[in-house]
C-alpha positions as a printed NumPy array, in Angstrom:
array([[ 95.902,  67.832,  91.515],
       [ 95.833,  69.055,  87.904],
       [ 98.513,  68.528,  85.316],
       [101.042,  71.157,  84.296],
       [101.093,  72.352,  80.716],
       [103.757,  72.525,  78.062],
       [104.209,  73.655,  74.49 ],
       [106.607,  72.463,  71.824],
       [106.616,  74.531,  68.644],
       [108.675,  74.893,  65.489],
       [108.827,  74.109,  61.785],
       [109.361,  71.175,  59.441],
       [111.276,  71.8  ,  56.204],
       [112.636,  69.863,  53.259],
       [114.827,  70.919,  50.318],
       [111.742,  72.241,  48.519],
       [110.515,  74.398,  51.413],
       [108.033,  74.019,  54.27 ],
       [106.379,  70.621,  54.734],
       [102.612,  70.531,  55.146],
       [100.887,  67.733,  57.11 ],
       [104.035,  66.391,  58.771],
       [103.321,  64.732,  62.109],
       [105.393,  65.955,  65.052],
       [105.45 ,  63.731,  68.125],
       [107.098,  64.039,  71.516],
       [109.063,  60.87 ,  72.168],
       [110.024,  61.758,  75.731],
       [111.006,  64.535,  78.121],
       [113.772,  63.973,  80.627],
       [114.888,  66.149,  83.496],
       [117.383,  64.651,  85.92 ],
       [119.022,  61.683,  84.126],
       [118.903,  59.703,  87.397],
       [115.108,  60.005,  87.556],
       [112.42 ,  58.475,  85.308],
       [111.373,  60.304,  82.152],
       [108.592,  62.851,  82.576],
       [105.165,  61.463,  81.722],
       [103.476,  63.353,  78.889],
       [ 99.711,  63.404,  78.237],
       [ 97.394,  64.654,  75.472],
       [ 94.954,  66.281,  77.893],
       [ 94.678,  67.111,  81.564],
       [ 92.114,  64.355,  82.153],
       [ 94.238,  61.515,  80.701],
       [ 95.002,  58.598,  82.965],
       [ 97.683,  56.924,  80.865],
       [100.781,  58.309,  79.233],
       [100.189,  58.741,  75.512],
       [101.774,  59.869,  72.262],
       [101.33 ,  63.598,  71.895],
       [101.167,  64.637,  68.235],
       [100.523,  67.745,  66.14 ],
       [100.359,  68.276,  62.375],
       [102.126,  71.077,  60.487],
       [100.172,  73.722,  58.6  ],
       [100.812,  74.877,  55.003],
       [103.778,  76.97 ,  56.221],
       [105.37 ,  73.902,  57.843],
       [104.713,  75.273,  61.344],
       [103.232,  73.452,  64.31 ],
       [102.289,  74.072,  67.923],
       [102.109,  70.968,  70.071],
       [100.469,  71.497,  73.477],
       [100.904,  68.778,  76.096],
       [100.385,  68.082,  79.775],
       [102.791,  66.61 ,  82.313],
       [102.649,  65.33 ,  85.87 ],
       [103.454,  68.035,  88.481],
       [104.785,  65.327,  90.805],
       [107.779,  65.155,  88.455],
       [108.719,  68.811,  88.999],
       [111.759,  67.787,  91.072],
       [113.227,  66.062,  88.009],
       [112.977,  69.302,  86.015],
       [114.246,  71.523,  88.845],
       [117.328,  69.328,  89.275],
       [118.752,  70.382,  85.894],
       [119.215,  73.683,  84.079],
       [116.988,  72.586,  81.176],
       [115.048,  69.403,  80.614],
       [115.664,  67.527,  77.357],
       [112.871,  66.956,  74.876],
       [113.24 ,  64.296,  72.198],
       [110.75 ,  64.631,  69.377],
       [110.407,  63.417,  65.83 ],
       [108.666,  64.552,  62.682],
       [107.514,  62.18 ,  59.976],
       [105.974,  62.445,  56.568],
       [104.77 ,  59.572,  54.404],
       [108.311,  58.795,  53.26 ],
       [110.861,  60.338,  55.664],
       [111.458,  61.368,  59.274],
       [113.796,  63.432,  61.44 ],
       [114.464,  63.218,  65.163],
       [115.864,  66.01 ,  67.343],
       [116.755,  66.61 ,  70.946],
       [116.15 ,  70.117,  72.229],
       [116.03 ,  72.006,  75.511],
       [112.797,  72.443,  77.401],
       [112.67 ,  75.544,  79.557],
       [110.751,  75.673,  82.812],
       [108.322,  78.597,  82.898],
       [105.178,  79.56 ,  84.735],
       [101.97 ,  77.936,  83.565],
       [100.146,  81.162,  82.724],
       [ 96.8  ,  79.436,  82.192],
       [ 96.708,  78.29 ,  85.824],
       [ 98.451,  81.358,  87.154],
       [ 95.864,  83.72 ,  85.666],
       [ 93.062,  81.525,  86.925],
       [ 94.354,  81.345,  90.486],
       [ 96.293,  84.398,  91.594],
       [ 94.21 ,  87.344,  90.462],
       [ 92.453,  88.777,  93.495],
       [ 88.818,  87.916,  94.106],
       [ 88.21 ,  91.274,  95.755],
       [ 86.394,  89.706,  98.705],
       [ 88.018,  92.45 , 100.752],
       [ 87.892,  95.189,  98.076],
       [ 89.983,  97.869,  99.745],
       [ 92.962,  95.74 , 100.8  ],
       [ 92.985,  93.462,  97.746],
       [ 92.629,  96.379,  95.335],
       [ 95.551,  98.075,  97.103],
       [ 97.638,  94.88 ,  96.96 ],
       [ 96.823,  94.404,  93.274],
       [ 97.711,  98.006,  92.402],
       [100.943,  97.748,  94.391],
       [101.906,  94.507,  92.599],
       [101.319,  96.063,  89.168],
       [103.291,  99.212,  90.077],
       [106.223,  97.149,  91.366],
       [106.119,  94.938,  88.257],
       [106.134,  98.029,  86.08 ],
       [109.292,  99.211,  87.823],
       [110.752,  95.691,  87.434],
       [111.112,  95.098,  91.142],
       [110.684,  91.403,  91.807],
       [108.168,  90.738,  94.525],
       [105.784,  87.946,  95.403],
       [102.582,  89.452,  96.772],
       [101.9  ,  87.935, 100.22 ],
       [ 98.558,  86.326,  99.359],
       [ 99.93 ,  84.57 ,  96.259],
       [101.197,  81.401,  97.917],
       [100.314,  79.423,  94.793],
       [103.493,  80.605,  93.075],
       [105.53 ,  77.974,  94.914],
       [103.097,  75.152,  94.154],
       [104.145,  72.295,  91.87 ],
       [101.029,  72.904,  89.77 ],
       [101.858,  76.311,  88.268],
       [104.776,  75.34 ,  86.048],
       [105.034,  74.764,  82.331],
       [107.672,  73.526,  79.899],
       [108.375,  75.48 ,  76.738],
       [110.5  ,  74.148,  73.88 ],
       [111.28 ,  74.766,  70.224],
       [112.203,  72.041,  67.751],
       [112.8  ,  72.475,  64.014],
       [113.051,  69.485,  61.704],
       [114.491,  68.855,  58.249],
       [113.335,  65.833,  56.263],
       [115.553,  64.836,  53.363],
       [112.864,  63.564,  51.053],
       [110.096,  65.966,  50.035],
       [106.571,  64.686,  50.701],
       [104.778,  62.827,  47.912],
       [102.494,  65.045,  45.864]])
């Protein structure tokens, strides 16, 4: 069973503007408060929970991809939004925020798994065309051969966290 993906993104600022080379780290993600925190990993082949960190660019922006255990999906489904606690630090200051994490489909796995293989070209091509037409008309439908959509492995967490450090970085 592969890990689910997630992305935390945002900006780090100080009174002088965007902060370059700030380190943003996910402290924890929590779904249902009665269940353990959601384990976060740097890659999908990690065996142990680890600190997941990204560094801001010259505009103070970051994108922090992470992986999480699909066996903990029940914890996320039990609440409207999971809570992400993250912090940003520079050489001389830090900020910590709590933000919402939103459950979404893991498009990387979804694209890799549910597009038809066209083993039966006529029927699968028809099913694919029908699904695209219905999507275009915004009619919700799960195509019958796409059972993967209910799997625990096709979900992702998406969150945004902006930080403000009081002390500008040393120059």
